[in-house]
N, C-alpha and C positions, 0 to 999 in steps of 0.2 A: 170492245163491245159497249154500246150505249147502256148506261146504268138502268134506264127504263126498260130496255129490252131484257136485260139481265134480270131485273126484278120480276117481269112478266114471266119469264121461263124458270125462275127459281123460287116460287112462292113457298116451298117447303124447306128452304135453306135453314141451316142452323143460325143461331144468334151471332156467333163469331164471323160467320160469312157475311151477314148483313153489315156488321161493324167494319169489316175489311172493306167492303164496297163503299160504305159511307166515307171512310178515310180517303179512298181513291177520289171520290167525287169532290170532297173538300180540298184535296190537294190541288185539283184541277181548277176549281171555281174560285178559291180564295184569292189567288193573284189577279184574276180577272176583275173580281169585285173591288179589290183594293185599288186597282188602276181607275176604275169607273169612279169610285168615291174621290180619289185625288183629282180627277178631272173636274168633278162638280165643285170641289172645295177650291180649286185653283181659279175658277171663274165666278165665285160667289160675290166678289167685290166689283166685278166687271159688268158690262152690259150683257155679255153672253154668260149663261148660267152653266155652261159645260154640257148641256144636253139639248141644245138648240132652242131653248126657251129665252125670251127676252126678259129683262128685269121687269117685275110687276105682272108678267103673264102667269096665269094659273092654269092648272090642268082642266078647269071648267071650260076653257075655250075650245076644247076638243069634243067631239060628239060622244054621248054616253053610249053604253052597251045597248040600251033599249032603242036608241036612235038608229044604231047600225043594224040591229036585228030587224 
């Protein structure tokens, strides 16, 4: 079950239940985040920055939330 759905349906859960769910989420997310971080680090000295951005390109090149809304 998606942790967000679990949270929505278990607002009155005990503290230990929340802690257990948090551990499950971390166990799932940490390897994914680690791989993403390694990908960015691997491309840091290259033209590719590991996330599709070219060297010197900033996030400002993309539309802001206000522009999209």
